[in-house]
N, C-alpha and C positions, 0 to 999 in steps of 0.2 A: 057294626065295627069300624073303627077310623083307617084308611088307607089315604096314605099321601100323596100328593101331586106327583115327587120324583117316584114314589112307589110306582105309581100307576103308568108312568111313560114308561119307567126300565121292563117292567111286564109286556106293557105293548112293543115296546124293541123286541124282547126277546121270542115273544109270538113271531113277529115279524121275521126276524135272524131263521128262528125253526123253520117257517115255511117256504122263506123267498131265498134260495141259493142268492140269487142276485142283488140281495139288499146292503153286502158288503163285497170288496174285492175277493175275487177265488184266495189270492192268499189269503187275507184276511179272514174266511169263511174256514178253510183249511186249518189254519194255525190256529184259531179258538177251539176248535174243536179238536186239537192233539193231534191230527195226521202229520206223517212228516211232509216237510215241506220244505224244497232246496231255499238254503238262503239268500239272497242278494242285496246288493248294495244301492241306494236310491241314489243315483246320479245327478247332484245337484249344488250349483256353483256358490260354495259358500262366502258369507261376506267376511271382509280382510278382518272387520274390528268387530265383535260382538259388545254392543253396548244401549243404554237406551238413556237418552238424556233424560236428567235431573236423577237417576238411578246410581249407584256405588256400582265402579267396573267391576265386573266377575275376575274370578280369581282361575291360576291355571287347569285346577280341577272340575271348576263350574265350565269354562269353554270346553276342557276336551268333553265335560257331557252332550254339551250344545251341538259339538262337532258329531258326534255318534248319534244323535238323534235324529239331525236332520240327514242322517244316510243310513236311517233304517226306514224300513216300511212299517213298524210296529216296535213302540216301546212303551212302558212302564218308570214312571221316575216317580220316585217316594224322596216327601221329606219328611222331617221330624215336625211337629206340630208347631215348634214355635218357631218355621221358616217360612210360614206362609201369611 
């Protein structure tokens, strides 16, 4: 049976996570397991402008999303496949 390298890496990471509580931060460990964890903001100095040379400027919604992600310890970002 063929098992891709990506699948093997994922399985190795999950085994490590399952047996070593120190493999990720305590916050992430308990959050990923679904435990109640007190929400907190990450204190980070945000840039004044969110842009990358050679790419289009971000719109207001995108800038709000970037700021939100930079202030949280864990975020899930989903984009439509056409946005990749």
